[in-house]
Structures are given as C-alpha cells and as structure tokens.
C-alpha positions in Angstrom: -272.7 75.6 67.4 -274.8 74.1 70.0 -276.7 77.5 70.0 -277.8 77.4 66.4 -278.6 74.1 66.4 -281.2 74.6 68.8 -282.4 77.6 67.1 -282.7 75.7 64.1 -284.5 72.7 65.7 -286.8 75.3 67.8 -287.7 77.0 64.5 -288.6 73.4 62.5 -290.8 72.7 65.7 -292.8 76.0 64.9 -292.8 75.3 61.4 -294.8 72.0 62.2 -296.9 73.7 65.1 -297.7 76.4 62.3 -298.6 73.5 59.8 -300.9 71.4 62.1 -302.7 74.2 63.3 -303.7 75.4 59.5 -305.3 71.7 59.3 -306.6 71.1 61.9 -310.3 71.1 62.0 -313.0 72.2 64.9 -316.3 70.1 65.0 -319.2 71.9 66.2 -320.5 70.6 69.3 -324.3 71.6 70.7 -325.6 70.3 74.3 -329.3 68.6 74.0 -331.6 71.3 74.8 -333.3 69.6 77.4 -330.3 69.0 79.2 -328.9 72.2 79.3 -332.3 73.7 80.7 -331.9 71.0 83.4 -328.5 72.3 84.1 -329.0 75.4 84.2 -332.4 75.4 86.3 -330.0 73.1 88.6 -332.5 70.1 88.3 -329.2 67.7 87.5 -325.3 68.4 87.9 -323.1 68.0 85.0 -321.5 65.2 86.6 -324.8 63.2 86.9 -326.1 63.7 83.7 -328.5 61.4 82.5 -326.2 59.7 79.9 -323.9 58.3 82.6 -324.4 55.0 83.4 -324.7 54.7 87.9 -322.9 51.3 88.6 -319.5 51.2 89.0 -318.5 48.5 90.9 -321.3 45.3 91.0 -321.4 43.0 93.9 -323.6 40.1 94.4 -326.8 40.4 96.6 -325.9 38.7 99.7 -328.4 35.7 99.5 -326.9 35.1 96.2 -323.4 35.1 97.6 -324.2 32.7 100.6 -326.0 30.6 98.0 -322.6 30.1 96.3 -320.6 29.6 98.5 -323.0 26.8 100.1 -323.1 25.1 96.8 -319.2 24.2 97.5 -319.9 21.3 99.0 -316.4 19.4 99.9 -314.8 20.6 97.0 -311.5 21.6 97.6 -311.2 25.4 97.4 -307.7 25.3 96.1 -308.5 23.0 93.0 -312.1 25.0 92.4 -309.8 28.1 92.6 -307.2 26.8 90.0 -310.1 25.8 87.7 -312.2 28.9 87.7 -309.1 30.8 86.6 -308.6 28.2 83.7 -312.1 28.5 82.6 -312.1 32.3 82.6 -309.0 32.4 80.7 -310.5 29.8 78.0 -314.0 31.0 77.5 -311.9 34.7 76.7 -309.8 33.3 74.1 -312.0 31.0 72.4 -312.6 31.2 69.0 -316.3 30.1 67.2 -316.1 27.1 65.4 -314.5 27.2 61.3 -317.0 27.5 58.2 -316.4 24.6 55.6 -315.7 27.1 53.1 -313.1 29.1 55.5 -311.5 25.7 56.5 -311.3 24.8 52.6 -309.8 28.1 51.7 -307.3 27.5 54.6 -306.1 24.2 52.8 -305.8 25.6 49.7 -303.3 28.2 51.1 -301.3 25.9 53.1 -301.1 23.7 50.0 -299.9 26.3 47.9 -297.5 26.8 50.6 -295.8 24.0 50.5 -296.0 23.4 46.7 -293.1 26.3 47.0 -291.7 24.3 49.9 -292.0 20.6 48.3 -292.5 21.6 44.7 -294.6 17.9 43.0 -291.9 18.1 40.3 -289.2 16.4 43.2 -291.0 13.3 42.8 -290.8 12.8 39.3 -287.2 11.1 39.7 -288.2 9.2 42.9 -289.2 5.5 43.1 -292.6 4.3 45.0 -291.4 4.2 48.2 -289.6 7.6 48.3 -293.0 9.0 46.8 -295.0 7.4 49.6 -292.8 9.0 52.2 -292.3 12.3 50.5 -296.2 12.6 50.5 -296.8 11.4 53.7 -294.1 13.9 55.4 -296.5 17.0 53.0 -299.5 15.8 54.6 -298.0 15.9 57.9 -296.8 19.2 57.4 -300.4 20.2 56.3 -301.9 18.9 59.0 -299.7 20.2 61.6 -299.9 23.8 59.9 -303.7 23.4 59.8 -303.7 22.8 63.5 -301.5 25.7 64.2 -304.0 28.0 62.2 -307.3 26.6 63.3 -309.4 26.8 66.5 -309.9 23.5 68.0 -313.4 24.1 68.8 -315.6 21.7 70.4 -318.5 22.1 72.6 -318.2 22.5 76.1 -320.1 19.7 78.6 -320.7 21.1 81.7 -321.3 18.5 84.9 -322.0 19.0 88.3 -318.4 20.0 89.3 -317.8 21.9 85.7 -321.5 23.7 86.6 -320.1 24.7 90.2 -317.0 26.3 89.0 -318.8 27.9 86.5 -321.3 29.4 89.0 -318.5 30.3 91.5 -315.8 31.6 88.5 -318.6 33.1 86.5 -321.4 33.9 87.8 -320.5 37.3 89.8 -318.7 38.4 86.5 -321.8 37.5 84.4 -323.7 39.4 86.8 -322.1 42.2 87.1 -322.4 42.6 82.9 -326.1 42.0 82.7 -326.8 44.2 85.5 -324.7 47.1 84.1 -326.7 46.6 80.8 -329.8 46.1 82.0 -329.6 49.2 84.1 -329.2 51.2 81.4 -332.4 49.7 80.0 -334.6 50.0 83.3 -333.3 54.0 83.2 -334.1 54.9 80.1 -337.4 53.2 79.5 -338.8 54.0 83.0 -342.2 52.6 81.7 -341.0 49.2 81.0 -342.0 46.6 83.4 -341.5 43.3 81.6 -344.1 40.2 82.5 -342.0 37.1 80.9 -338.6 36.8 80.7 -336.8 34.0 78.7 -332.9 33.0 78.8 -331.6 31.0 76.1 -328.3 29.3 77.5 -329.1 30.4 81.0 -326.0 28.3 82.6 -326.4 28.9 86.5 -328.8 31.6 86.2 -327.1 35.0 86.2 -329.3 36.6 84.1 -332.4 35.8 86.6 -330.5 37.1 89.1 -329.8 40.2 87.2 -333.1 40.6 85.8 -335.2 39.5 89.1 -333.0 42.4 90.8 -334.5 44.6 88.7 -337.7 43.9 88.0 -339.2 41.1 90.7 -342.1 42.8 91.2 -343.5 42.9 87.4 -342.1 39.7 86.3 -344.7 36.2 86.4 -342.5 33.9 84.7 -339.0 32.7 84.2 -338.2 30.6 81.5 -334.6 29.1 81.6 -333.4 27.3 78.5 -329.5 25.4 79.1 -328.3 22.0 77.5 -326.9 20.7 80.2 -329.1 19.2 83.3 -326.3 19.7 85.6 -326.6 23.4 85.3 -330.2 24.1 85.4 -330.7 21.7 88.7 -327.7 23.9 90.1 -329.7 27.1 89.2 -332.6 26.1 90.7 -330.0 24.9 94.1 -328.9 28.6 94.0 -332.4 29.5 94.4 -333.0 27.7 97.0 -330.4 29.1 98.9 -327.9 25.6 99.1 -330.9 24.4 100.4 -333.4 21.7 98.3 -335.8 22.0 100.8 -336.0 26.0 101.1 -338.8 27.5 99.0 -338.2 29.5 95.8 -339.0 33.3 96.4 -339.4 34.1 92.4 -342.7 33.1 90.8 -342.9 30.9 88.3 -339.4 29.5 87.3 -338.9 27.2 84.8 -336.3 25.5 83.3 -335.9 23.5 79.7 -333.2 21.9 77.9 -334.6 22.9 74.6 -336.0 26.2 73.3 -340.2 26.3 73.4 -341.5 25.4 70.3 -344.8 27.5 71.2 -344.9 31.0 69.7 -345.2 32.1 72.9 -343.5 36.1 73.3 -341.7 37.4 75.9 -341.3 41.0 76.9 -337.2 40.4 77.8 -335.3 37.9 76.0 -331.4 37.4 77.4 -328.8 35.3 75.2 -325.5 35.7 77.4 -322.1 34.2 76.6 -324.2 31.2 74.3 -323.0 32.1 70.7 -319.9 30.3 71.3 -321.4 27.1 72.2 -323.2 26.9 68.5 -321.8 24.6 65.9 -321.8 27.2 63.1 -323.2 30.1 61.6 -326.1 28.4 60.2 -327.5 27.2 63.5 -326.4 30.8 65.2 -329.2 32.7 62.7 -331.6 30.2 63.2 -331.7 30.5 67.1 -331.2 34.4 67.0 -333.9 34.5 64.4 -335.9 32.6 66.6 -335.4 34.4 69.8 -336.6 37.4 67.9 -339.4 35.8 66.5 -340.3 35.4 70.6 -339.3 39.0 71.4 -342.0 41.5 72.4 -340.2 43.8 73.5 -335.8 43.9 74.2 -333.4 41.0 72.9 -330.3 41.3 74.6 -327.2 39.6 72.9 -323.9 39.4 75.2 -320.7 37.5 74.1 -316.7 37.8 75.5 -315.0 41.6 74.7 -312.5 39.9 72.4 -312.6 40.5 68.9 -314.0 37.2 68.2 -316.9 37.9 70.7 -317.5 41.5 69.2 -318.0 39.9 65.5 -320.7 37.5 66.6 -322.5 40.1 68.6 -322.0 42.1 65.0 -323.4 39.1 63.2 -326.5 38.9 65.6 -327.1 42.4 64.8 -326.8 42.4 61.3 -329.1 39.7 60.9 -331.6 41.2 62.7 -331.4 45.0 61.4 -331.7 43.2 58.2 -335.0 42.1 59.0 -337.8 43.3 56.6 -341.0 41.8 57.5 -343.3 44.3 59.8 -343.5 42.2 62.8 -339.5 41.9 62.8 -338.6 45.3 62.4 -336.3 46.4 65.3 -333.7 49.1 66.1 -330.5 49.0 68.5 -331.4 50.6 71.8 -327.7 50.1 73.1 -324.9 50.8 72.6 -324.5 51.7 69.2 -326.4 55.2 68.3 -327.3 54.2 64.5 -328.3 51.1 62.7 -325.6 51.2 60.4 -322.4 49.4 60.1 -320.6 48.9 63.4 -317.4 51.5 62.5 -315.3 49.4 64.3 -315.3 46.3 62.7 -315.9 47.1 59.2 -312.4 48.2 58.9 -310.5 44.8 58.5 -307.2 46.0 59.3 -308.2 47.3 63.0 -308.2 44.4 65.1 -309.7 46.5 68.2 -312.9 45.1 69.5 -316.2 47.1 70.1 -316.2 46.2 73.6 -317.2 47.8 77.4 -315.7 46.7 80.7 -317.3 46.9 84.6 -315.9 46.1 87.6 -317.3 43.2 89.6 -316.7 41.3 93.5 -315.4 37.9 92.7 -316.4 34.9 95.2 -313.3 34.6 97.8 -311.8 30.8 97.4 -308.6 31.4 98.8 -305.1 32.4 97.4 -304.7 36.2 95.8 -308.1 37.9 94.8 -307.6 40.7 92.7 -309.0 44.0 94.6 -311.3 45.1 91.8 -311.2 42.8 88.8 -312.7 44.2 85.4 -314.9 42.0 83.1 -314.9 43.2 79.6 -317.7 42.2 77.6 -319.5 43.2 73.8 -323.1 43.4 73.6 -326.3 44.8 72.0 -329.5 45.1 73.4 -332.3 45.2 70.5 -335.6 46.5 70.7 -339.1 45.6 68.3 -340.6 48.2 66.6 -339.7 52.0 65.7 -337.5 54.2 68.0 -338.8 57.5 69.8 -336.4 57.9 72.0 -335.0 61.6 71.4 -332.1 60.9 73.1 -330.8 57.7 71.3 -328.9 59.6 69.0 -326.3 60.9 71.6 -323.0 59.4 70.8 -321.3 56.7 72.8 -317.8 56.8 74.3 -316.4 53.8 73.5 -312.9 54.0 75.0 -311.8 55.5 78.4 -312.1 59.3 78.3 -308.4 61.2 78.7 -308.8 64.0 81.6 -306.0 66.2 81.2 -305.3 69.9 82.3 -308.3 72.4 81.0 -309.4 69.6 78.3 -310.6 66.3 77.9 -310.4 63.9 75.2 -313.2 61.5 74.3 -313.5 58.7 71.6 -317.1 58.1 70.5 -319.4 56.4 68.1 -321.9 59.0 66.9 -324.9 58.6 65.2 -323.6 58.8 61.4 -321.7 55.7 62.3 -318.7 56.9 62.6 -316.0 56.8 65.0 -314.7 60.4 66.4 -312.8 61.7 68.4 -313.1 65.1 70.0 -310.7 67.3 72.4 -313.4 69.0 75.0 -312.4 72.6 76.5 -314.5 75.1 78.1 -313.5 77.8 75.9 -314.2 76.0 72.6 -317.6 74.1 73.9 -318.5 75.8 76.6 -318.8 75.2 80.3 -321.8 72.7 80.6 -320.5 70.6 78.0 -317.2 70.8 78.8 -318.1 69.2 82.7 -320.4 67.1 80.8 -317.5 65.6 79.3 -314.8 65.3 81.8 -317.3 63.5 84.1 -318.5 61.1 81.6 -316.7 57.5 81.3 -316.0 54.5 78.9 -319.5 53.4 78.3 -321.5 56.3 78.5 -323.6 58.6 76.6 -322.6 62.1 76.1 -325.7 64.6 75.8 -324.6 66.5 72.6 -325.3 66.9 69.0 -322.5 66.8 66.9 -322.4 69.2 63.9 -320.2 69.4 60.8 -316.1 70.1 61.0 -314.8 73.1 59.8 -311.6 74.5 59.4 -309.9 76.8 62.2 -308.8 79.6 60.9 -305.9 81.2 62.4 -304.6 85.0 61.7 
C-alpha cells in the first residue's frame, strides 16, 4: 500500500511539474552592446560592470569622526547611546501628519462603528442624566479609537542636547546613505562638477560632508537651511573639528533658518529626512516646487525606507514629473529607469516600500555596537532637462539577488514601469549576462535590455 501511495504522489508531482513547465514564459534578454564589447575586449570584468555601485560599507572620514567625539563634551555616554537608539526608532516608525479630509473620513468611519455598538435608538427611553452619560461614553470611545488609529504627529524640536544626539546617532547613517546616492551621480555623470550646493533641512551637515567628500574642489558655496539654530551651530562646530577657534576648511559655508527668497540657482540641492517635519501636504508641495525652481542640475530627496517614507518620496517625484513649464521639465535619474507610476506603490495591497540599503560604521559610545548596522532608505534623484543617458533604461535590482546553484534570481524595476523577476542561467541567457546578474546586488543596475515574454516550448 505504501509503495502504491508513493507512486500516486510521484505521478501527481510529475503532472504538476509538466503543467508548470508548459505555462512558463521565457523573457528575452540581451546585454547592452557597449558593455558586451568591453567584456569581450577584457576592458571590464562582469563582476565590475558599470551598473554596480561600488560602496559596500561607508565610514566617516577620520576628521569628522574625531569632531563628533569632541562635541560630546561632558554628557554621559550611556545616556547619549540610549537616546540615539530611541531617536532612530522614533524616526524609522514616524508617519506624516494626517490631512484634514483624512481625519474627517476616519471620524465618520468610527462613528458608524459606534452607531452599531451603541445605536442612537438606545437613548430614546433614557432620562436626561442617562443621556448625558451615554453621550459622554460615546465621545470617549471616539477619542480612544481616533488616538489608536491616528499617528500623533508634532514637529521635533532640536535643542543643543538633541542636536548632539542627532549628530552621533544619525550623522554616520545619513552620511553613508547620501554618499551611496551621490556616488552614483558622480560615476554616471563624470562631467558634473557642481559649484553651488543647497541643503534643505541640513541638520548637523551630513549632506555637506558627503557632497564635499566628492566635489570639494569644484563647490564654492554651501548653503545650509535648518529651522533649528542649535543644529546650525553644532554643524559649524563639527566643521571646525570641535574647536570654535579652528578654521573651516570648506569655502563659503552659510547657515540660514529659512529658504532664500531670491531666485538663486544651485547646481545640486538635497532634501534629506526633512519631509516628515512639514505640517501638511500643501506645505510639502510648496517646498518641493520651491527647491525644484532653484535647481539647475540635480535634486536629491531622501527619506526613511519605510512605507510612509517611500510614499513621501514618491509624492515629491510625481509632483515634479507633472510640471509642464519648459524651465521645470525634468526626469528621474535614479533609482527608477522610467518616469511612469511607481509599480511598487501603485498596488494598494502591496505594503512593501520601494527602498534600498547601505551598511555604515556608527560612532562607538560604549555598550554593544552592531558590527555592520544597515540603514534602509527611500530616495529619488531628479535632473533638470531631457535625458541623454543611454544607460538610463537599464533595470534596477530592487530586492536582494538570490544566488543559487547554476542560476540567480533578480527582482527588478524595468524601463516599462513594471516589477519583473528573471531567473538567469548561463544556458538560457549566455555567459556574460549570467555572470553580470550573479555579481549584482540590491540597488545595482543590470546592463541588459529586456524584450518581450514568449512561451517556452516543450516537446
């Protein structure tokens, strides 16, 4: 009986396997001609193809690391370490403020629930005192459910101590994220030599650290905007190496608490981890459009790699791409290989954010420190004008590559505005494509052209 049962199971598995194979679609893939020629000429190795981002783990320069250690002063390390963890947890789980219409809809839905739980007809036979108690109870239930379902947003106020906690807990993380993003700009657009830089929500200057690390020789003006005076003062102190009497090594560093009203143009503008601080969607729209009007090159927007952070980045992306005025026309430089609707966020049932990750080295403040902590972030790099980058259509790998025996699985966002999964093998796709796919990681681009799907035929 056992032998007969095993035979039936094996026959069932074989039938299912055949059915799956019959319905499998093969995706036609070709390697970029220029990349193929370079590989065949041995000018580049598939493991070092031009779609790979080179930075794996990012460390602060020694001078900045030393400055951050000096600004701690007499504050106890254990307290600062604990507060750094609390701050990171708070920012990673933050929601933007609820809009007025959203609050009204939520109140309406809760009232409908309460009307089922406490029907208005119940109070018809009550006296005035009982009605008052009944109404008070219903209002309390409404407040409780609203509190449970609505994120209690309020702007974060950064005093001197909070600024120090931010610098130590967030500085290395934000420097790593911005370094990885901006390094791709530098590698893909080697002619880009920014002369002016504007940072909206500059905080302790992590954006300025990353930008100056890449283009210090060309930038002659750093314009930092942050509403916290303590943040600005600490940022300047860090540039002075933690010593107020030391000279700043960068040229023309300016600090302001508000965006400049003049129509001055900047080659590179960064807004990192700032959109959550704005009180509503209209203010966010006004700020993003203001920054885009001041942009004469690249605009970089970065937020937490959460679903909410990804939505805010996408909101800014869509706003800029909708501009039709000639001077405001632009396109997505990274990470999207297209200007269409984000396929990750267009699916309301998919709660997965469009995000990426980078390893960084934190400041050691005592206690247990993760060996290689990971920062997840959502971002978009937008560029003024019309694209001339022929590699822009290369698909972006949006989840970890699954490297298996004799095959690798890549989940990618393509130039068609779709999420596509391809199983790469040497037999199906050729040696060069297979080796490129096998060496590529989350966040890299694959130098391939994806063709039409067609059914695989089996005899």
